[in-house]
N, C-alpha and C positions, 0 to 999 in steps of 0.2 A: 870563885866558880869557875873561871877559865881553866885553871890548872886541874881542878878536880874532873871537868868534863872530859879530859884527855885521858883518865884513869882507864887501864886496861884489866882491872878487877876491882869489884866492890864487895865488901865484907859487911854483914850486919852485926850491929853491936850486940845483937842478943847472943852472938857466940864468940864475943871477944875478937881475937886476931885468927878465928877460924877453928879453935880447939875442939868445939863441939860438933862441928860438921861431920857426918857420917855416911853421907852419901854424894856422890859426884856422877854428873851426867855430862857426857861428851856430845855436844849436838843441842839445840835449841829449836828443833822443829816443832810444828803446831801439834802434832799428835803426841809426842813426848811431852810436851807442855800441858796438854789437855787431858792425858791418861796417866802416863808413869809418875809424872812429879808429883800429881795431887795425891796418888796413892801413897808414894814414899812420904811425902809430907805429913801425913797422918801421925807418924810416930818416930820419923827421922828428921834430920836436918840437911836437905839436899842443897848443893851447889850446882849451878848451871853454866857451862862454858861453850860459846859457840865454837863451832870448829874452824870457821872463818867469818871475815865480818863483824860488825859490831852494833848493829842496828838494835838488837835486843838489849845489850849492854847499854847502850845509850838512851834507851827507851825509860830508864828510871831517873826519877827526880832525887838528886842526893845533895848532902852538906858538904861543905869542904872542910872535913875533919880527918886527917888522915890517921891510919892505925899507928898506936904507939910502939908496936913491935918492930924492931929495926929489920928484921927479915922481910918483912912486907912493906914498911915505908919506904926502903931503898928502892923498891920497884915501882914506886907512885901508886900503891894501893891504899883505898880509902874506905874507911868505916863509914856506915850510913845508918839511920834510925831503924830503917826494915826495908825490905825488898819484897814487893809483891806485883804480880801482874794478872791482868784480866782474862778470864776465859768466857766467851758467850756460848750458851745451849739454846736453841730455838726449839720451843715447846711445841706440842701438835696443835696448840690453839693460836699460835703465832706469837705468843709472848716471848720474849728474851730474858733468860735467866744469867745474870752475870755473876761469876764467883771470882774470888781473890785468892790467888794461890801464893802462898808465902814459900820463898826460898831465902837461903842465908848467906849467898855469896853466887856473883855473876861475874862473867869475864869472857874474853876472848882467846882462842889459840891462834888467831889470825896474825899476831904480832909477836915478835920476841919478847917484848914486855909481859904480855898476856901470858905467854907460855911460861916465863919464868915465875910469874905471880901465882900460876897453878902450882909449880914446883915448891914455892915458897910457902904456900898454903899447907900443902902436904906436910912439910916440917913442923907445922903447929898441930895438925890433926891429931887427936889421940886415938881414934879408932875409925875403922871403915868397914860398912856392911856390904853396900851395894853401889856398883858402877853400872849407870845407864849409857848405852851408846845409841845415839840417835841419828844413825847415817842410813842411806838408802842401800839398796842392793848394788848399785854401781861402787857405793863406798867399801864393798865386803868382797869386791872381785879380786882383790889382789892384796898381798901383805906389804906390798910397797905402797898402798893407799895411805895418804896422810893421817887419816884417822886411826889406821891400824898402827901405824908408827908411834902416834901420840897414846895410844892406849897402853902400847908395850913400855914406852918411856914411863908413864905413869904408875905402872906396875913395878916398873924397876926402881923407883923412888920409894914407892911403899916397901919393896923388898929390903932396900938399904936401911931403911928406918926400922925394920923389925916391928912394924907397926901390929898390935893386936886386932882381932877381929872378933866382934860379939855373937856373931852369928853362932847356931848350935854346934857346928862342926869346925868352927874356926876358919871358914872358907869364905873369902870375899866373892860375892854373887855377881856375875856380868851378865847384863840382860840388854838384847837388842830389840829396837822397835821397827825392824821392818820384816817383811814376809818371805824372805829368801828362806827356802826349807833348809832345816837343821843349821840355823844361823849361829847358834852357840858353838857347835862343832866347827864351823867354818872360822869364826872368830879365834877360837882355841889354837886351830891350825896355823892361823896367820902370826898369831903372838908368840907361839913356840918357834916358827921360822925366824921371826925378827929377834927373838931373844939369843938365838945363836951368835948374832952380831956383837952382843954385849960380852966384855972381858968376865971372865969367870970371877966373881967377887964373892968371898966367903965372908959372911956375917959374923962379927966379933961374937964368940961363944957358941957358934953353931957351925954345922957343916953342910948347909942346905946351900946349893946352887940356885941361881935365879931361874933355870930351866926347871929344877925340882920344885922349887916355889910355885911357878906356874901350875905345874902339874898336880901338885897336893894341896895347894892353899888357895887357888882360884877355881871357882866353878863356873864355867859357862854355859849357860842355861838356854836351851832351844826354846823358842816362843813363837806366838801367832798374835797379829793385831788385826783389829777390825772395828774402826769408827770412822765414819764419814765426816772428814774435819776440812773446811774452808777457813776464809778469813774474814773479818768484820770488814764492811766496806769502809773505804776511805782509810783503812788503817797500814796500807803499803804492805799488806800481808803480814803483819806483826801479831795482831789479836786473834787466836783461834776462834772460830765460829762452828759450832759442832751440832750435829744430832743429838739427841738424848742419848744416854749411854746405853749401848746394847748389853745384853748380858755377858757377853764374851768380847769385850773391847781389846782386853789384853788376856792370852793364854800364857802361863809360865810352866814349863815342865821342870819340876825340882827332884828328880829321881833319889838324890842323895839327902833330902830334906836339910838342905843347907841355908834355905833363906830364914830371916828372923821368924821366931816362933809366931808373932802377931799376925804375921801375913797368912797364916793358915787357918784363920778364923773365917767360916762360911760367911757370916752376916757382914764382916769387913770387906771380903771379895765382893759381895753382891752390891755393895754400896758404892763401890768404885769401879764397877764393871770388870773385874778381874776373876781369873779362874786359876787357880794353881792345881797342876796335876803333878802326880807322882810316878807315873808311867808313860813311856815315850808313846806306846801304842793308843792312849788316851788321846795325846796330842795330835797324832796322826790322824785320829779320829775327828778331831775338832778341825783339822786342816781340809780334810777331805768333805766335810759338811759345808764348810765355808765355799770351798771352791765348787761343789756341785749344786748346792742349794742357792746361797746368796749370789756368788758370781755367776753361776749356769743361768739362773733366771734372770739376772740383770743382763747378761749378754744375749739371751734370747728376746727378751722384751724390748732392748733399746734399740735393735736393729729395725725392728717392727715399727716403734715409734718415730725412730729418725725418718725412715722412708715415708711415713705418714704426715711429715712435717711437723711432728710433735717433739719440740726440741728440748723438754725438760720431762723428767720421770714424775714430776708433780702433776701432769696430766693424768695420771692414773687415779687421782682422786676426784677427778670431775665426774659428773653423773651423766656423760654421754654415753650412748650406746657403744660407740667405740672403746671407751675406757672399760665398761662392763663386760664386752666380750673378750678383751684382751685379758682381764683378770680371770675370767672363767677359763681360758687357754692356759694361762700360768697355773692355775688350781689343779687343772688336769695334768698338766707337764710334772707337778710336783707329786700328785696322789698316785698316778699310776705309771710314773716312769722313774723319777729320782728316788723316791721314797722307797719302792721296791728294790732299785740298785742298791742303795746304801745298805738296807737290810740284808740283801744278798752277800754283801762284803763284809758282814760281821758287826755293823754300826747297829747300836741299839734303837728301836722303834722310837722309844721315849725320847731319847737325845735327837734324834731326827726330827721329830714332830716339833719338839721345843725349838729348834734351829729355825724351822718354817714358820712358826708362829711368830717369833721375834723378828724375823727377816721381812715376813709379808706386812708388818705393822711399819717396819722402817722404810719399806719400799713406797708406802702409800702416805708418807708424811707430806703433808699440805704445803708445807712451807720450807722444806728442805730437800729439794731434788738435786739431781745432777743432770747436766748436758747429756741427751742421748747420743749425740754425735760423738762427745768425748769419749763415752764408754765403749763406742764401736771401734775404736782404734785397735788395730792388730787382730781383728776378728777372725781371721784365718787361723791362727794358732790358738786364740781363746776357744773356739768350738772344740778343738782336740783337748785342750787341758780342762775344760769345764764340763762339757757335755761328753766328751768321748768316754770318760770313765763309766757314766751311766749306760751308755749304749753297749759297752762291752760287758760289763756287769749282767745286763738284761739276757744279752744273746748266750754268754757262758754259762749262765745259771740255769737256762730254760731246760726243759724235760723233752728230749726228742721223741716224736710221736705223741706229745701230751694234746690236752684238749685245745690248748690257745694256738692258733696257727703261728703267731709271731708276738713275742712279749713286747716288742718295739712298736709303738703307736704312732698314728698322724701327728700327733702334738710335737713328738721329738722330729719328725721328718720336716715339719714345718718350721722349727727352730733352726734346723741346718739349712733348708731352703733359704729362708728369708736373709740368714748371713751371706750365703752365696749370691743372693740377688743385690745386697749392698755392695758386695766386691765386683759387680759386673760394670765395666764402664759403659758409659752412654754411647747410643749409636752414633754413626757418623755425621748426624745433624748438629753436633756440638760445634760451636763456633771456632774456626781452625786457629785463630790468634790465642783463644783461651786454651786450646788443647796443645798447642805448640808451648805456651807458658808452663801450664802443667807438667808436660813432658820434661822440660828442662830443669824442674824441681823433683823429678823423680816420683810424681804424684799421677793419679789416675782422676777421672771426673765421671761420677756417677750420676743418675737421674732419680728425680723423687716419684713417688706413686702420684699418678695423675689425679687420682681421686684421694689424695692426701687431705688430712683434716687441718684446717688453717685456723679453725675457730672452735673454742670450746664454751661449755657452759659450766660455771661452777657457782654454786649457791645462786642461782638464777641470774648470774650475771655474765654478759657475754665477753670473752677475753679473746681477743684477736692476735693470733699467733704468727700471722703473715708478716713480712717485711721486705721493704724493697732493698733494704742493706745488705751488704756482703759481710758476713760475720766470720771472724777467726775463732775456731773451736779448740785449736790445740796446734802447737808446734808449727804455724804457718798454713795449716789446712783451714780451708773455709767452705762456707756453705752460703747460697742465696735461695730463700725461698720462694720468693715472687718469680725468679727466673727458673726455678726446678732443679737446680744442680747442686752438686757437693763435690768434694775433693776427699781422697783417701789414699792410703799407702798400703802395700802389701808387698811382702818380699818372700811369700811362699811359692817355691819352684816345683813345678810338676813334671814328671817324666811322660811326654805325650806319645812315644813311639808305640806304645801298646795300645793307643786307642784309635778309632776309626776316622779321626780327625784329618782333614787335609791341611798339611802345613807346609811351608816351605822354610825349613830352617835347619841350621848345621848343629845346633846345641840339642842334647838330649832333653833338657830341662826348660821349660817355659814358665814364664810368671804366670800365676793362677789367673788374674785378671784379663791378661791375653788371651789364655785359653778360654776363657768364659765368653770373652767378646766373640771369638771364633764360633763357637757353638751356638751363638745367637743368629749367625748367618745362615740363610736357608738351605746351603749345600752341607752344613754340618749339624743341623738341629738333631739328626738321629745319634749324633756321637754324645749328646748330653750325659747319658747315663755312664759312659765310659770314663768321661773327664771327672764326674763326680765321684765315681768309684776309685779313681786314681786319688782323688783328693783326700778321700776319707781314709785312705790307707797309708797316707804319707805321715811319716814321723813328725813333720812340723805342721801338718794339717790336722785331718781327723784323728790321726794317730791310732788307727785300728788296725795297723798291718798285722799284729798277732793273731787276730781272728782267723786268718788263713794258714796259721801254723798246725802241722800235724795232717794225718791222714785218715784217721779213724772215723767210725761212722757218726759219732758224736761231733766231730768238726765238720763233716760233710753237711750236716743238719744245720750247723751254725753258719756255713757258707751260705745256704740257702735261704736262711733268715736274712742274712746281711744283704744278699743280692736283692731281696724283696724290700728292705729298707732303702737301698739305693734307688731302686725302681719308683718308690714313694717320694723320695726326695726330688729325683728328677721330673716326676710329674708336676709337683708344685712349682719347682723353679721354673720349669717351661711355661708354665701358666703365668707367673708373675713377669717374666721377661718379655712375654707377648702382650702384656698390659693388663691383666686380670687383677683387680684392686686387691690389696692384702686384707681388707676388711671384708670383700666378698668371699675370698676363699676361707675366712675364718667362719662367716656365717653358713657356708655350705657345710663345713665339718660340723658345725653345731646341729645341723639337720641330719647327720648320720645316726644309725640305730645306737652306737655307742658313743656318739659325739666325738671329741677328740681323742677318746680312748679306743678308737677304731683300730685294729691291728693293722699293720703293714703286710698284707699278705696278697 
């Protein structure tokens, strides 16, 4: 057993020495193992290789019976009866459904023996249909990233073997499980760049170069992923623990219809939370819907909940007046802002509504929430990425001189204002030692809503959310509910020279939280509108700078609408920093004639 424990690759006896393996995944991340691999496993025999480390590999219990094939046994690869790993899904009633996913080989690329084992395995494989790439956006930033180098080497090995592909057009399909835009195109670019470093090897009996092989025999498919995935407690992050499968957990764009035919079955896709698109514009619509609806409402609600000391989105399932009014606010934000904005931009109403119905249910999962503070990270940029497109769509699609004074409503103004309130450093009353410590770490300290809700009622049971402990929620960032403070980072720089704020600075740009803290001072409170306007127009902030382009009558009308929106945001923000409770402001808006759908005019 001791020798077997050191193996860098394990192969299931069901595939001999690997001949029948027809899918390979580079990476063993929890999303990949909970969505892509189960889908592949239905009709393919996948192998999973960690890009580094070996905890996934070592999680398998195996017997000490080496593979008889000389190519693999020389690399200390071992056959095992079977390879299965668990995936937990938390149902809405709190029960946990555990499924066992079967794979047919497991290994690591973190060692030379492991990489040699993968290449030896390729020597035995008869056909390959799909290659999954489970690296994050950081792993796709450069062709020199190790995973991109490994993918290129793997494809080169397949090329040299002149291996067949059983897919309809004979093209191997490469699928990434990260949300980097156009991730397939990015991978293709990186691999082609790396391929130039390989000597031009002509396969016997053929004239195709390696670069030609990549260009004509490999399909790099763009994709989108969307399933909240955590890990089983006490599993050292190894066992995926997931929400129930969303309708679009994985969307794959296959314009050339290169994927295996069985994947195109609608019932099969529904069973595994997969959607196959054949048009890039359909994938772009899916991405836009995810950003605007799921991510947009998540960002809008998380900042409000965090400031109210509600540290998990599960609080939306409680029966308190706070949760009810926040859900009413979110419903209005969707119905009167996000939905019309999506339709204005050519996304079908049925797809838009289906996305909201699916997401609203997910958002209220009573046993699978996310940290609200964690969601609030990078809020300045998220506002522009997730809410900005809706604001822009509403204003640019408006009819100048129409009946409605402004298509942007107070629900959207509140969403922006509460993000800015979260990004406002606490007044000078913060303990100097804590402030100095935070500054040395490049973070700011904010203050919680004094009327924050520290207790909830769920199913008639009182749940105390307050704590004396200082909690770390992400990357060294902390909060303490009982002391009323939290830490945050923000790298959004704003040009202050066009504002009316009194600043002594030599740089043209100042960090947004610093500017926000300045407009809280009595001498600068009148300048809040100018600072908020500058933030909303900043490409790394609200990203609405194109609204001011042009000089025609329509553009003038749009500028007026935008300025009215800025004024509404400024009014709500100013009241928040003066100490008015978030829940009080929501209650006041509920009393408007049009409630949250009151135009910003």
